[in-house]
KEKOL-843239 format. One record per residue (C-alpha): residue in three letters; x negated, y negated, z negated. Coordinates in steps of 0.001 Angstrom, whole numbers, padded with zeros to 6 digits, always signed. Last residue first. Example, Ala and Ser with C-alpha at 12.3 -4.5 7.8 and 13.67 -1.06 7.14 Angstrom:
<recs>
Ser-013670+001060-007140 Ala-012300+004500-007800 
</recs>
This chain:
<recs>
Glu-050952-057602-025094 Ala-047601-056270-026146 Gly-045087-058805-027527 Ala-042138-057279-025737 Ile-043133-053918-024325 Pro-044053-054139-020662 Ala-041281-053327-018158 Ala-040670-049755-017021 Ala-037091-050496-015905 Pro-038431-052530-012975 Pro-039968-049353-011477 Pro-043718-048817-011829 Thr-046012-049716-008943 Ala-047847-047762-006270 Pro-045617-044694-006289 Pro-047458-041371-005879 Gln-046768-039492-002630 Lys-044438-036471-002312 Phe-042435-037455-005387 Pro-040584-035851-008299 Arg-038761-038221-010662 Leu-038230-037135-014269 Thr-036153-039179-016728 Thr-036295-038806-020513 Arg-033357-039798-022702 Trp-033197-039916-026497 Thr-031264-038656-029510 Tyr-032542-037719-032963 Ala-030839-036247-036034 Gly-032625-035495-039294 Asp-036099-034565-040498 Pro-038465-037423-041121 Val-041310-038418-038772 Leu-043994-040179-040839 Tyr-045852-043307-039715 Glu-043940-045756-041930 Pro-044657-043587-044965 Trp-048479-043880-044632 Val-050352-040752-043608 Ser-052870-039738-046284 Arg-051811-036222-047260 Gly-054745-034883-049249 Trp-058493-034245-049203 Gly-059510-036458-046298 Ile-058696-039951-047519 Asp-057673-043053-045574 Gly-057606-040687-042595 Gly-053993-040579-041485 Val-053019-038837-038245 Gly-049693-040542-037634 Met-046583-038511-036849 Met-045356-038583-033260 Arg-041862-039598-032143 His-040047-039258-028803 Asp-042980-037313-027437 Val-043475-036147-023865 Cys-045816-033166-024066 Leu-047286-031830-020830 Thr-049061-028497-021183 Ala-050983-027382-018096 His-050061-024065-016572 Ala-051776-020724-015981 Glu-054193-021287-018833 Pro-057992-021598-018746 Glu-059648-020159-021875 Leu-060439-022101-025030 Asp-063161-020490-027140 Ser-065768-022929-025797 Pro-063937-025754-027563 His-064765-024059-030881 Ala-062739-022285-033580 Ala-059720-021771-031331 Ala-056347-020674-032749 Asp-054935-024205-033086 Ile-055947-025069-029518 Ala-054308-021907-028185 Gln-051081-022622-030052 Ala-051086-026296-029007 Gly-051285-025447-025301 His-054347-025923-023124 Pro-055076-027852-019912 Leu-053760-031010-021591 Ala-051277-033742-020731 Ser-050340-035848-023746 Trp-047422-038191-024272 Gly-045931-040974-026344 Phe-042720-042853-025626 Pro-041506-046429-025238 Glu-037718-046699-024844 Glu-035325-045969-021979 Ser-037733-043339-020719 Ser-039985-042682-017760 Val-041843-039758-016214 Ala-043136-039632-012633 Leu-044059-036260-011133 Gly-046382-035217-008376 Arg-047182-034626-004764 Gly-050185-036464-003343 Gly-052401-033651-002078 Pro-054864-034134-004963 Ala-052044-033564-007493 Ser-050216-036406-009220 Leu-049095-037247-012740 Val-047361-040605-013229 Leu-046269-042024-016594 Trp-044106-045097-017237 Thr-042994-046823-020465 Thr-045833-045747-022756 Gly-046357-047015-026296 Gly-048406-043969-027181 Arg-051237-041902-025700 His-051994-038519-027289 Gly-055143-036722-026160 Cys-055802-034660-029261 Glu-054385-032166-031746 Ser-057139-029806-032835 Pro-060250-028021-031591 Val-063065-027807-034163 Val-066057-029703-032770 Tyr-063566-032048-031099 Pro-063415-031798-027318 Thr-060979-034658-026538 Phe-058781-033695-023578 Leu-057342-036388-021278 Glu-060736-037480-019967 Ala-061488-034083-018415 Ser-058142-034089-016592 Thr-058792-037496-015071 Ala-057607-040810-016430 Ser-055768-043960-015407 His-054538-047058-017203 Met-052026-049823-016520 Gly-051548-052065-019548 Phe-051317-052119-023338 Arg-054725-052056-025028 Ala-055518-049381-027614 Gly-057780-050792-030335 Ala-055002-051198-032911 Ala-053619-047737-032080 Arg-054602-045486-034984 Asp-051442-045388-037119 Pro-049103-044529-034250 Tyr-051745-042426-032466 Asn-054285-043240-029780 Glu-056285-041471-027097 His-058444-043749-024953 Pro-057238-045964-022084 Gly-054944-046801-023656 Gln-051488-048010-024627 Gly-048815-048020-021947 Leu-048246-048068-018237 Trp-049595-044722-017100 Arg-051746-043096-014475 Val-052865-039465-014246 Ser-054853-037988-011376 Gly-055931-034351-011099 Leu-053760-033403-014061 Leu-050991-032433-011633 Asp-053352-029697-010416 Pro-052430-027538-013397 Ala-048723-027279-012433 Ala-046795-028353-015507 Ala-045271-026316-018335 Phe-043252-028971-020173 Arg-042752-029807-023847 Leu-040077-032211-025103 Gly-040168-034447-028162 Ile-040468-034427-031927 Arg-043789-034646-033697 Pro-045708-033338-036715 Leu-042436-033333-038668 Ser-042609-035115-041969 Phe-041691-034426-045554 Glu-042105-036438-048729 Pro-040501-035120-051918 Ala-043646-033270-053026 Cys-043050-029543-053238 Leu-042279-028131-056668 Pro-038741-027120-055723 Met-039863-025260-052585 Gly-036794-023111-051843 Ser-035264-025169-049075 Ala-036642-025648-045587 Arg-036282-028894-043666 Thr-033527-029610-041178 Val-033876-030818-037589 Lys-030999-032094-035451 Ala-031819-032660-031808 Thr-029904-034413-029050 Thr-031735-034733-025749 Asp-030563-036361-022539 Leu-032791-035184-019694 Ala-032292-037149-016479 Val-033554-035515-013282 Ser-034219-037745-010278 Gly-033958-036241-006800 Asp-032034-039084-005108 Ala-028854-036980-005224 Ser-028931-036952-009011 Val-029615-034035-011385 Thr-028286-034542-014904 Val-029558-032114-017553 Leu-027915-032456-020981 Leu-030066-030777-023608 Glu-028684-029862-027026 His-031100-028623-029676 Lys-030327-027412-033184 Ala-033269-027143-035552 Arg-034674-025019-038391 Thr-032154-022211-038251 Arg-033270-019393-040537 Gly-033747-016028-038832 Lys-036759-014791-040783 Pro-039076-015440-037812 Thr-037812-019046-037920 Arg-035011-020267-035702 Leu-034578-022955-033069 Asp-030889-022947-032178 Cys-029690-023467-028623 Lys-027547-025605-026345 Cys-027781-026381-022641 Arg-025388-028660-020737 Ile-025653-028969-016953 Val-024581-032003-014911 Val-024795-032161-011114 Arg-024785-035463-009268 Glu-023915-037149-005991 Ala-022013-034380-004195 Ala-020343-033217-007392 Ala-020893-030262-009736 Glu-020023-031125-013323 Val-020317-029276-016634 Leu-022255-026155-015618 Gln-022918-024336-018878 Ala-025992-023036-020649 Ala-025731-021347-024064 Val-028648-020060-026131 Ala-027982-018562-029547 Glu-031749-018291-030152 Arg-034907-020179-029168 Ser-037846-019079-031296 Leu-039829-021045-033877 Ser-043386-019963-034654 Asp-045483-023078-035257 Leu-042715-024957-037084 Ser-042481-022012-039478 His-041285-024311-042312 His-044083-022968-044520 Lys-046270-023541-041485 Trp-045398-027220-041448 Ile-045898-027580-045219 Tyr-049294-025848-045108 Ala-050399-027966-042140 Trp-049375-031119-043990 Ser-051578-030085-046875 Gln-050244-029009-050244 Val-052158-030221-053295 Ala-049636-032723-054638 Gly-046727-030534-053582 Val-047184-027755-056113 Gly-045968-024648-054282 Leu-047539-021891-056392 Trp-049968-021193-053546 Arg-051002-024846-053618 Leu-051614-024550-057323 Phe-053947-021615-056622 Pro-055730-023542-053865 Gly-056426-026411-056287 Val-057437-024148-059171 Thr-060072-022211-057221 Ser-062625-024128-055120 Tyr-061519-027700-055781 Phe-060780-027089-059440 Pro-063953-025052-060056 Arg-065976-027943-058570 Leu-064742-030557-061029 Tyr-067085-029641-063936 Leu-070074-029714-061606 Pro-069502-033331-060679 Gln-068380-033836-057057 Leu-070636-034149-054014 Thr-070660-030377-053512 Ala-066876-030585-053185 Trp-067184-032363-049813 Gly-068515-029317-048049 Leu-071662-027208-048267 Gln-070423-025007-051098 Pro-072936-022185-051532 Lys-071414-018751-052046 Pro-070087-016831-055005 Lys-067726-013993-054086 Ser-065260-012997-056792 Trp-065578-015986-059159 Ser-065766-018546-056345 Ala-062525-017438-054753 Ser-062666-015987-051240 Ser-061409-012472-051970 Val-058857-013725-054492 Phe-057488-016354-052095 Gln-057317-013951-049158 Ala-055313-011496-051275 Leu-053161-014371-052526 Trp-052434-015461-048943 Glu-051359-011950-047945 Lys-049025-011826-050928 Arg-047787-015348-050132 Asp-046786-014462-046565 Ser-046304-017762-044687 Thr-050038-017918-044048 Val-052551-020727-044379 Ala-056201-019782-043901 Pro-057996-019611-047213 Met-058724-022788-049208 Gly-062238-022643-050663 Pro-062852-026344-050213 Thr-059784-028628-050318 Ala-060154-030756-047216 Gly-056651-031302-045856 Asn-055300-029311-042945 Asp-053465-032286-041457 Asn-056575-034432-041956 Asp-058716-031884-040121 Thr-056142-031952-037321 Pro-053318-029449-037044 Ala-052357-028199-033553 Arg-049020-029899-032955 Trp-045490-028621-033357 Leu-041906-029868-033068 Asn-041314-029508-029309 Leu-037826-029024-027885 Ala-038188-027202-024577 Ala-038025-029296-021376 Ser-040068-026728-019419 Gly-039993-023042-020313 Ala-040487-021781-016763 Ala-042615-023902-014424 Leu-042823-027562-013454 Leu-044224-029183-010299 Ser-043964-026375-007767 Glu-044258-027002-004046 Gly-041270-026238-001775 Asn-040849-029821-000634 Ile-040653-030948-004272 Ala-040197-028401-007047 Leu-038782-028181-010570 Ser-038624-024766-012181 Arg-037179-022691-015007 Leu-035948-025730-016886 Thr-034780-024802-020380 Gly-031740-023157-021954 Thr-033727-019963-022533 Thr-031474-017290-021011 Lys-029394-019637-018853 Cys-032478-020866-017001 Val-032052-024221-015246 Val-033429-024435-011702 Val-034145-027746-009984 Ser-034889-028143-006283 Phe-036227-030913-004076 Ala-036381-031622-000354 Gly-038100-034844+000653 Glu-039211-038005-001155 Ala-036314-040098+000185 Gly-033847-037440-000907 Ser-032878-033874-000032 Gly-030948-031553-002307 Ser-031094-028513-004521 Val-029511-027315-007762 Glu-029785-023793-009148 Ile-028034-022631-012325 Ala-029564-019504-013823 Asp-028986-015989-015166 Ala-025658-014980-013623 Leu-025706-017632-010910 Asp-023998-021034-010681 Ser-025229-022363-007332 Cys-025289-026101-006640 Lys-025964-028044-003444 Leu-026339-031811-003643 Pro-025017-034052-000936 Ala-027484-035694+001448 
</recs>
């Protein structure tokens, strides 16, 4: 059946009927993201889906392990006040962390001098989390949004969305262009072009820089985590530099198995080397995700902001939508050492320009086998 398209004041609506039933896609002109994706009247994705995603909840390695370091803040005056109030000379307290294993003459460095140098901007003692938050990667907003209907034919509809991702101070950190192509069979191709630039004004910062990740974030219906299958590395979570034990093949997991309850909540649940991902609700409806090249993903009941803010897993409250991250690139997690940046250069994600395609296919019943395009990676075992 031919596609139907409506170019409204605040959105572009596309609907049709394919082998899987009636489907609809709505692109929001205000945010430049998907407002909804539904199959047979049942929601799969909600507002804010297909947003450029550059953030992850920092791990212990991302935060580094310099004892006495106050919580990172982009406001140096606020940071200095925290630093002074927590420094060893103003409020002595027992050090139960790694610094207690060091000689006495080194402890003042780890508890006072190290954090002070970090405040000054000396790269050697800056954690990844500090660098990311200095770049405001955790608080970017979508500005200068433009959404335009490019093509409206019976067999396909093409919509182009553009926006800037800006810091709270108005500096553009990334430019995002999303080309949404809706086909008559119900598939939705998302062609992404992103250009990310690092911040200036940190002359003492170490020359290395890495994004935590770059990909797309979706607000998925929570029941889609009821059954998840993928052709890729698994079955446990794995990261680019921690994937030797992850076998390539068909894997499945439940919602509880997708989230790793670390003592202090942080980035978790990533699976890499994936060519085909299927999320389905108990009733059968769901969403298949594929790409022209292997991708990483996570599907969690909580978003990165909530995970980063929680001190314990019990602090995490149920959210209205699950967070599906489909990653084009993910930085490694390191771990050779715990008191500095330990991710090897080949596992970093540099700033610059990136392009990739992600394809979504809604269904009323989960497919039994992956499509031919989702072939195993050459050389994978």
